[in-house]
Backbone as numpy.savetxt, mean C-alpha at the origin, in Angstrom:
# Nx Ny Nz CAx CAy CAz Cx Cy Cz
12.19 1.22 -12.69 11.12 0.89 -11.77 11.46 -0.35 -10.94
12.03 -1.35 -11.62 12.42 -2.56 -10.91 13.49 -2.26 -9.86
14.43 -1.40 -10.20 15.49 -1.03 -9.25 14.91 -0.29 -8.05
13.95 0.58 -8.29 13.32 1.34 -7.20 12.56 0.42 -6.26
11.88 -0.56 -6.82 11.14 -1.53 -5.99 12.12 -2.40 -5.21
13.22 -2.80 -5.85 14.20 -3.68 -5.20 14.85 -3.00 -4.00
15.14 -1.69 -4.11 15.83 -1.01 -3.00 14.84 -0.36 -2.02
13.55 -0.67 -2.16 12.49 -0.20 -1.26 12.25 1.30 -1.35
12.67 1.93 -2.43 12.30 3.33 -2.65 10.81 3.42 -2.93
10.26 2.35 -3.50 8.81 2.18 -3.66 8.45 0.97 -2.81
7.54 1.16 -1.85 7.17 0.05 -0.97 5.74 0.24 -0.52
5.21 -0.79 0.11 3.80 -0.84 0.43 3.10 -1.64 -0.66
2.39 -2.68 -0.27 1.84 -3.63 -1.26 1.03 -2.97 -2.37
0.04 -2.12 -2.05 -0.74 -1.54 -3.15 0.10 -0.66 -4.08
1.01 0.12 -3.50 1.82 1.02 -4.32 2.81 0.25 -5.18
3.36 -0.84 -4.65 4.26 -1.68 -5.44 3.51 -2.24 -6.65
2.28 -2.68 -6.43 1.49 -3.22 -7.52 1.24 -2.19 -8.61
0.83 -1.00 -8.22 0.56 0.06 -9.19 1.85 0.46 -9.91
2.93 0.57 -9.18 4.21 0.93 -9.79 4.65 -0.13 -10.80
4.50 -1.40 -10.44 4.86 -2.47 -11.36 4.00 -2.45 -12.62
2.71 -2.18 -12.44 1.81 -2.10 -13.60 2.24 -1.00 -14.55
2.50 0.18 -14.00 2.96 1.29 -14.85 4.35 1.01 -15.41
5.20 0.33 -14.64 6.54 0.01 -15.12 6.50 -0.81 -16.40
5.62 -1.82 -16.41 5.50 -2.65 -17.62 4.92 -1.84 -18.78
3.89 -1.06 -18.49 3.27 -0.26 -19.55 4.26 0.75 -20.13
5.02 1.39 -19.25 5.97 2.42 -19.72 7.15 1.82 -20.48
7.50 0.58 -20.17 8.54 -0.11 -20.94 8.08 -0.25 -22.40
6.81 -0.53 -22.57 6.26 -0.67 -23.92 6.06 0.68 -24.59
5.63 1.67 -23.81 5.44 3.02 -24.34 6.74 3.57 -24.90
7.84 3.33 -24.18 9.13 3.91 -24.59 9.92 3.08 -25.57
9.40 1.92 -25.96 10.15 1.03 -26.84 10.04 1.47 -28.30
11.13 1.31 -29.02 11.12 1.60 -30.46 10.25 0.59 -31.21
10.29 -0.65 -30.72 9.51 -1.71 -31.37 8.84 -2.57 -30.30
7.70 -2.12 -29.76 6.99 -2.90 -28.73 6.63 -4.29 -29.25
6.81 -5.29 -28.40 6.51 -6.65 -28.84 6.09 -7.49 -27.65
5.50 -8.64 -27.93 5.11 -9.55 -26.87 6.34 -10.05 -26.11
7.43 -10.29 -26.83 8.66 -10.76 -26.18 9.21 -9.71 -25.22
9.20 -8.45 -25.64 9.65 -7.36 -24.77 8.77 -7.28 -23.52
7.47 -7.43 -23.72 6.54 -7.36 -22.59 6.81 -8.48 -21.59
7.03 -9.68 -22.10 7.30 -10.81 -21.20 8.61 -10.62 -20.44
9.65 -10.17 -21.13 10.94 -9.94 -20.48 10.83 -8.88 -19.39
10.13 -7.79 -19.68 9.96 -6.71 -18.70 9.16 -7.20 -17.50
8.14 -8.01 -17.76 7.32 -8.55 -16.67 8.16 -9.40 -15.73
9.03 -10.23 -16.27 9.87 -11.08 -15.43 10.85 -10.24 -14.61
11.43 -9.20 -15.21 12.35 -8.33 -14.47 11.63 -7.63 -13.31
10.44 -7.14 -13.59 9.69 -6.44 -12.55 9.30 -7.39 -11.42
8.77 -8.55 -11.75 8.35 -9.49 -10.71 9.55 -10.00 -9.90
10.70 -10.11 -10.54 11.90 -10.55 -9.85 12.49 -9.52 -8.91
12.02 -8.27 -9.02 12.54 -7.21 -8.15 12.15 -7.44 -6.70
11.00 -8.10 -6.49 10.58 -8.42 -5.12 9.63 -9.62 -5.21
10.18 -10.80 -5.26 9.39 -12.01 -5.51 8.30 -12.28 -4.47
8.46 -11.78 -3.24 7.47 -12.05 -2.20 6.29 -11.09 -2.25
6.35 -10.06 -3.09 5.28 -9.06 -3.16 4.14 -9.57 -4.03
3.08 -10.03 -3.40 1.95 -10.62 -4.12 1.32 -9.60 -5.07
1.14 -8.38 -4.61 0.51 -7.35 -5.44 1.32 -7.06 -6.70
2.62 -7.15 -6.60 3.48 -6.86 -7.74 3.23 -7.85 -8.86
3.31 -9.14 -8.55 3.10 -10.17 -9.56 1.68 -10.10 -10.12
0.72 -9.87 -9.24 -0.69 -9.79 -9.67 -0.90 -8.65 -10.67
-0.38 -7.48 -10.35 -0.58 -6.32 -11.22 0.18 -6.45 -12.53
1.42 -6.89 -12.45 2.23 -7.05 -13.67 1.59 -8.10 -14.59
1.12 -9.19 -14.01 0.48 -10.23 -14.83 -0.81 -9.72 -15.47
-1.53 -8.86 -14.77 -2.75 -8.29 -15.35 -2.43 -7.42 -16.57
-1.40 -6.58 -16.43 -1.02 -5.73 -17.56 -0.47 -6.58 -18.71
0.33 -7.57 -18.38 0.87 -8.45 -19.41 -0.25 -9.17 -20.15
-1.22 -9.68 -19.40 -2.35 -10.37 -20.01 -3.14 -9.47 -20.94
-3.35 -8.22 -20.51 -4.08 -7.26 -21.34 -3.31 -6.96 -22.62
-2.00 -6.84 -22.49 -1.17 -6.54 -23.65 -1.16 -7.69 -24.65
-1.03 -8.92 -24.14 -0.92 -10.07 -25.03 -2.26 -10.49 -25.63
-3.35 -9.98 -25.06 -4.67 -10.36 -25.55 -5.12 -9.54 -26.76
-4.31 -8.57 -27.17 -4.72 -7.70 -28.27 -3.71 -7.79 -29.43
-4.04 -7.13 -30.52 -3.15 -7.09 -31.68 -1.90 -6.28 -31.35
-0.83 -6.54 -32.06 0.45 -5.87 -31.82 0.32 -4.35 -31.85
-0.51 -3.83 -32.72 -0.67 -2.38 -32.84 -1.34 -1.75 -31.64
-2.03 -2.57 -30.82 -2.74 -2.06 -29.65 -2.02 -2.40 -28.35
-0.84 -2.96 -28.46 -0.08 -3.43 -27.28 0.13 -2.31 -26.27
0.60 -1.17 -26.72 0.92 -0.05 -25.84 -0.34 0.51 -25.20
-1.36 0.76 -25.99 -2.60 1.34 -25.50 -3.26 0.43 -24.47
-3.30 -0.86 -24.76 -3.95 -1.82 -23.86 -3.22 -1.93 -22.53
-1.89 -1.94 -22.57 -1.12 -2.08 -21.33 -1.28 -0.84 -20.44
-1.25 0.33 -21.04 -1.40 1.56 -20.26 -2.82 1.67 -19.70
-3.80 1.28 -20.47 -5.19 1.33 -19.99 -5.38 0.39 -18.80
-4.76 -0.78 -18.85 -4.89 -1.74 -17.74 -4.19 -1.23 -16.50
-3.01 -0.62 -16.66 -2.30 -0.03 -15.51 -3.15 1.05 -14.86
-3.80 1.86 -15.66 -4.67 2.92 -15.11 -5.88 2.33 -14.39
-6.41 1.21 -14.90 -7.53 0.56 -14.22 -7.10 0.04 -12.85
-5.91 -0.53 -12.78 -5.38 -1.02 -11.50 -5.22 0.15 -10.53
-4.69 1.25 -11.01 -4.49 2.45 -10.19 -5.83 2.95 -9.63
-6.82 3.08 -10.50 -8.13 3.55 -10.05 -8.76 2.57 -9.05
-8.56 1.29 -9.28 -9.09 0.29 -8.36 -8.49 0.39 -6.97
-7.18 0.65 -6.90 -6.53 0.80 -5.60 -7.00 2.06 -4.88
-7.22 3.14 -5.63 -7.74 4.36 -5.01 -9.15 4.13 -4.46
-9.96 3.41 -5.19 -11.31 3.10 -4.72 -11.27 2.22 -3.49
-10.35 1.27 -3.48 -10.20 0.39 -2.31 -9.79 1.18 -1.09
-8.89 2.14 -1.26 -8.46 2.99 -0.16 -9.63 3.76 0.43
-10.46 4.32 -0.43 -11.63 5.07 0.05 -12.60 4.16 0.80
-12.80 2.95 0.28 -13.71 2.01 0.93 -13.17 1.55 2.29
-11.88 1.26 2.35 -11.26 0.87 3.62 -11.42 1.97 4.66
-11.18 3.21 4.26 -11.31 4.35 5.18 -12.72 4.45 5.72
-13.69 4.37 4.85 -15.09 4.54 5.24 -15.56 3.37 6.13
-15.32 2.15 5.69 -15.80 0.99 6.42 -15.07 0.83 7.76
-13.76 1.09 7.74 -12.99 0.98 8.99 -13.44 2.00 10.01
-13.69 3.23 9.57 -14.14 4.28 10.48 -15.52 3.97 11.03
-16.38 3.40 10.20 -17.72 3.04 10.68 -17.64 1.93 11.72
-16.71 1.02 11.54 -16.57 -0.11 12.47 -15.95 0.33 13.81
-14.95 1.21 13.74 -14.24 1.63 14.94 -14.80 2.89 15.58
-15.58 3.66 14.84 -16.05 4.96 15.31 -16.79 4.89 16.63
-16.38 5.76 17.56 -17.02 5.83 18.87 -16.42 4.91 19.90
-15.66 3.89 19.48 -15.10 2.94 20.44 -13.58 2.95 20.46
-12.96 3.66 19.55 -11.49 3.63 19.46 -10.96 5.05 19.26
-10.88 5.79 20.36 -10.39 7.16 20.26 -8.87 7.24 20.36
-8.24 6.15 20.86 -6.78 6.08 20.93 -6.34 4.86 20.12
-5.69 5.11 19.00 -5.37 4.04 18.06 -3.86 3.89 17.92
-3.39 2.64 18.01 -1.99 2.34 17.74 -1.86 1.84 16.32
-0.78 2.23 15.66 -0.52 1.72 14.32 0.91 1.22 14.23
1.11 0.24 13.37 2.44 -0.34 13.19 2.76 -0.38 11.71
4.04 -0.27 11.40 4.54 -0.25 10.03 4.11 1.05 9.35
3.90 1.02 8.04 3.49 2.23 7.33 2.41 1.87 6.32
1.26 2.53 6.43 0.12 2.15 5.60 -0.61 3.37 5.05
0.08 4.50 4.96 -0.56 5.71 4.47 -0.31 5.97 3.00
-0.30 7.23 2.63 -0.19 7.60 1.22 1.18 7.32 0.63
2.17 7.00 1.45 3.48 6.61 0.94 3.55 5.12 0.64
2.47 4.40 0.97 2.45 2.95 0.77 1.34 2.50 -0.16
0.42 3.40 -0.47 -0.73 3.02 -1.30 -1.30 4.26 -2.00
-1.89 4.07 -3.16 -2.56 5.20 -3.80 -3.68 5.73 -2.91
-4.05 6.97 -3.09 -5.06 7.57 -2.22 -4.45 7.89 -0.87
-5.23 7.71 0.19 -4.76 8.01 1.55 -4.13 6.80 2.22
-4.08 5.69 1.53 -3.48 4.51 2.11 -4.51 3.46 2.46
-4.13 2.53 3.33 -5.03 1.46 3.75 -5.39 1.67 5.22
-4.64 1.08 6.14 -4.96 1.22 7.56 -4.92 2.68 8.02
-3.95 3.45 7.55 -3.86 4.84 7.99 -4.98 5.69 7.40
-5.57 5.24 6.31 -6.73 5.95 5.77 -7.89 5.89 6.75
-8.01 4.80 7.49 -9.04 4.68 8.52 -8.80 5.70 9.62
-7.54 5.83 10.02 -7.17 6.81 11.05 -7.53 8.22 10.57
-7.20 8.52 9.33 -7.52 9.83 8.78 -9.01 10.11 8.78
-9.80 9.11 8.43 -11.25 9.28 8.39 -11.83 9.45 9.79
-11.33 8.69 10.76 -11.76 8.87 12.15 -11.47 10.29 12.63
-10.30 10.80 12.27 -9.92 12.16 12.68 -10.85 13.20 12.06
-11.16 13.03 10.78 -12.07 13.98 10.11 -13.46 13.96 10.72
-13.85 12.81 11.23 -15.18 12.68 11.85 -15.20 13.14 13.30
-14.05 13.54 13.81 -13.97 13.98 15.21 -14.06 12.84 16.19
-13.68 11.64 15.76 -13.79 10.45 16.61 -12.43 9.89 17.03
-11.40 10.72 16.94 -10.05 10.26 17.27 -9.36 11.29 18.13
-8.77 10.84 19.24 -8.03 11.74 20.12 -6.54 11.76 19.78
-5.95 10.57 19.60 -4.52 10.53 19.31 -4.15 9.19 18.70
-2.99 9.17 18.07 -2.43 7.96 17.49 -1.11 7.65 18.18
-0.88 6.39 18.45 0.42 5.93 18.94 1.07 5.16 17.80
2.15 5.68 17.27 2.83 5.06 16.14 4.07 4.31 16.61
4.16 3.04 16.26 5.36 2.27 16.58 6.46 2.59 15.57
7.70 2.47 16.00 8.81 2.84 15.12 8.98 1.89 13.93
8.62 0.61 14.11 8.68 -0.41 13.06 10.11 -0.71 12.60
10.86 -1.34 13.47 12.20 -1.78 13.12 12.16 -2.96 12.15
13.16 -3.22 11.34 14.46 -2.55 11.36 14.56 -1.33 10.43
13.56 -1.13 9.55 13.67 -0.03 8.60 13.05 1.27 9.11
12.38 1.19 10.27 11.80 2.38 10.91 10.77 3.09 10.02
9.91 2.29 9.38 8.87 2.90 8.56 7.94 3.78 9.40
7.68 3.34 10.63 6.80 4.13 11.50 7.43 5.45 11.89
8.68 5.39 12.29 9.38 6.60 12.74 9.66 7.56 11.59
9.98 7.02 10.43 10.37 7.88 9.30 9.20 8.27 8.40
8.25 7.34 8.21 7.20 7.57 7.22 5.83 7.86 7.85
5.37 6.96 8.75 4.06 7.18 9.37 4.04 8.47 10.16
5.10 8.75 10.89 5.16 10.00 11.66 5.04 11.21 10.74
5.69 11.14 9.59 5.61 12.25 8.63 4.20 12.40 8.09
3.57 11.25 7.75 2.20 11.28 7.22 1.22 11.85 8.23
1.34 11.42 9.49 0.44 11.92 10.53 0.62 13.42 10.75
1.87 13.86 10.75 2.14 15.29 10.91 1.55 16.09 9.75
1.68 15.55 8.56 1.14 16.23 7.37 -0.38 16.36 7.45
-1.04 15.34 8.01 -2.49 15.33 8.14 -2.97 16.13 9.35
-2.03 16.56 10.20 -2.40 17.33 11.39 -3.02 16.49 12.48
-2.71 15.19 12.50 -3.28 14.28 13.48 -2.34 14.17 14.68
-2.83 14.40 15.92 -1.96 14.28 17.11 -1.44 12.84 17.24
-0.14 12.70 17.48 0.41 11.36 17.61 1.62 11.36 18.54
1.93 10.17 19.01 3.14 9.92 19.78 3.89 8.78 19.11
5.19 8.86 19.07 6.03 7.81 18.50 6.65 7.02 19.64
6.52 5.69 19.59 7.08 4.85 20.65 8.01 3.81 20.04
8.92 3.29 20.85 9.75 2.17 20.41 8.88 0.93 20.37
9.20 0.01 19.48 8.38 -1.19 19.32 8.22 -1.96 20.63
9.27 -2.01 21.41 9.24 -2.79 22.65 8.24 -2.26 23.67
7.80 -1.03 23.51 6.84 -0.45 24.46 5.39 -0.78 24.10
5.17 -1.34 22.92 3.80 -1.54 22.45 3.00 -2.50 23.33
3.58 -3.64 23.64 2.84 -4.65 24.41 2.42 -4.11 25.78
3.32 -3.42 26.46 2.99 -2.87 27.78 1.90 -1.82 27.69
1.96 -1.01 26.64 0.95 0.04 26.47 -0.43 -0.57 26.20
-0.46 -1.63 25.39 -1.73 -2.31 25.13 -2.25 -2.97 26.40
-1.37 -3.67 27.11 -1.78 -4.37 28.33 -2.29 -3.40 29.40
-1.70 -2.20 29.42 -2.11 -1.21 30.41 -3.33 -0.40 30.02
-3.94 -0.73 28.88 -5.13 0.00 28.46 -4.85 1.36 27.87
-3.63 1.55 27.37 -3.25 2.85 26.84 -3.78 3.14 25.44
-4.28 2.10 24.77 -4.87 2.29 23.44 -6.17 1.48 23.36
-7.06 1.92 22.50 -8.35 1.24 22.34 -8.34 0.24 21.20
-7.47 0.45 20.24 -7.42 -0.44 19.07 -6.04 -0.37 18.45
-5.66 -1.44 17.77 -4.41 -1.47 17.00 -4.79 -1.73 15.55
-4.29 -0.90 14.67 -4.63 -1.05 13.26 -3.34 -1.14 12.46
-3.25 -2.19 11.62 -2.02 -2.46 10.90 -2.33 -2.80 9.45
-1.30 -2.72 8.62 -1.41 -3.24 7.27 -1.34 -4.75 7.33
-1.75 -5.42 6.28 -1.78 -6.88 6.28 -0.92 -7.44 5.17
0.14 -8.14 5.55 0.93 -8.87 4.55 0.19 -10.14 4.14
-0.47 -10.76 5.09 -1.28 -11.94 4.82 -2.48 -11.96 5.77
-3.62 -12.45 5.29 -4.78 -12.68 6.14 -5.18 -14.14 5.96
-5.21 -14.89 7.05 -5.56 -16.31 7.00 -7.07 -16.48 6.90
-7.50 -17.65 6.54 -8.92 -17.93 6.38 -9.70 -17.72 7.67
-9.02 -17.94 8.82 -9.72 -17.76 10.10 -9.69 -16.32 10.60
-9.11 -15.42 9.82 -9.09 -14.00 10.20 -7.79 -13.54 10.84
-6.87 -14.44 11.14 -5.58 -14.04 11.70 -4.83 -13.17 10.69
-4.16 -12.16 11.23 -3.46 -11.20 10.38 -1.97 -11.25 10.64
-1.18 -11.22 9.59 0.28 -11.13 9.70 0.73 -9.79 9.15
1.44 -9.03 9.99 2.03 -7.76 9.52 3.53 -7.82 9.77
């Protein structure tokens, strides 16, 4: 699991967190002799796979805390139960983001631009930002999506485009350099992105 996260085979903040949580739990499930020391070592390996991923450390620490808070005989059960709680929580968050985002944008944003990748390949459920796009489409409040390619890894061109096609949502793929001109020319009504960080004043970094 750590290797998959390190090479970006698993990516997207929510999905990385869930994967890390299950990674720690499964290390204990598969161990001949589960122990607190094994749990701590596995947690450090997982968190070290991508040190900048806030969700990863948060989820792994939650599972570790649940495991260490119980008797040795309950170590495996407690860790797996906590990983499943994290998974269910992320799915619920995805549903809430979709509903609230669609209510906020509905009727005013029929042409939406998206950047990076925020769908089901990046988060449990339908994703985060792309879940809003999916909900707008189901409500009949979306005409088209403009997806940026998202260099240098091309998450938009390789992943978001695939997700949109799978959902049957009309979209166009553009090079990143075309985004500013398209926005300035009124070619889109809203831009929706995933958030690596949100500042206290509401500024978003993607």
